[in-house]
N, C-alpha and C positions, 0 to 999 in steps of 0.2 A: 505492500500500498504506501509505505514512506517513497516508494521511488514512481510508482507514479502517480506521487501529488510531484516533484523535483523533476521529473519532467513537463508534468502541464506547465507549471511557471515556469521553465526555461531558468530550472538554480545549477544546473550540466554547464561542463564548459565542454567549446566548439573551438578547434585548432584550425585553421587554414594555413599548410606552409608552402609559397612559390620557391620552388628550387631552396637558394639556401642566401635569397633577398631580400624576402616578405614572411609575414606570420599577421597573419589576422586571428587575434584571439577574441573571442563574441565573450560576454557579459563575464565583463573584466569588472573587479569591483572597485582596486584601488591599485594603487603604481605603490610600491616601499619602498623601491631603491635604482633611481638610474643614471649612467653617467654613459661614456658612448663604448663603456665595453662591458657590460653588464646592467643588465631591467631585471629586477623581481616587480613581478603581482602578484595578486590575489584574483582568481576566475573560478566563481563555482566555488568549491570546496575542495584547491587549490595550487600549494603556490607555486609558480610557474618561474623558472630561472631562465637564461637567453644570455648567450657571452657570443661576441663575437665585438668586429669592428665600424665605427660609425654608424653606431647604434638609434637611430630616430626615433618616436614614436606621432603619432598621430592618428586623432580623432574621425575614427570612423564611422560611427555614430552614437548613437547613448549605449550604453556600459560595454563597445566594446572601440579594440583597438589595433592598429593598423601598425607591427612593426619594422622599419626596415634598416637596413646596411648590411656589409657578409656578415652572417651568423653560423655558425660554427661549433655552437651547440645549446641544447636544449632539456635542462631539466625539469622531472614533475617528481614536485611532494605531497604527500596528502595533511 
């Protein structure tokens, strides 16, 4: 039942990766750390860590985020 409620209200994260140059993260709640080589954010129930070079975050739409740059690593934590 709990999973059905989460799915109905879109509380899960959706991540779209385009090569190593762009990531779209839906349901992004907040950015905890942000610089040109590391971005840490909260999306759904996950902490998402992104490493790379020349990283920049762009507003995509409400509760979503586009990250562009040379992405070298992505890590998901509960």
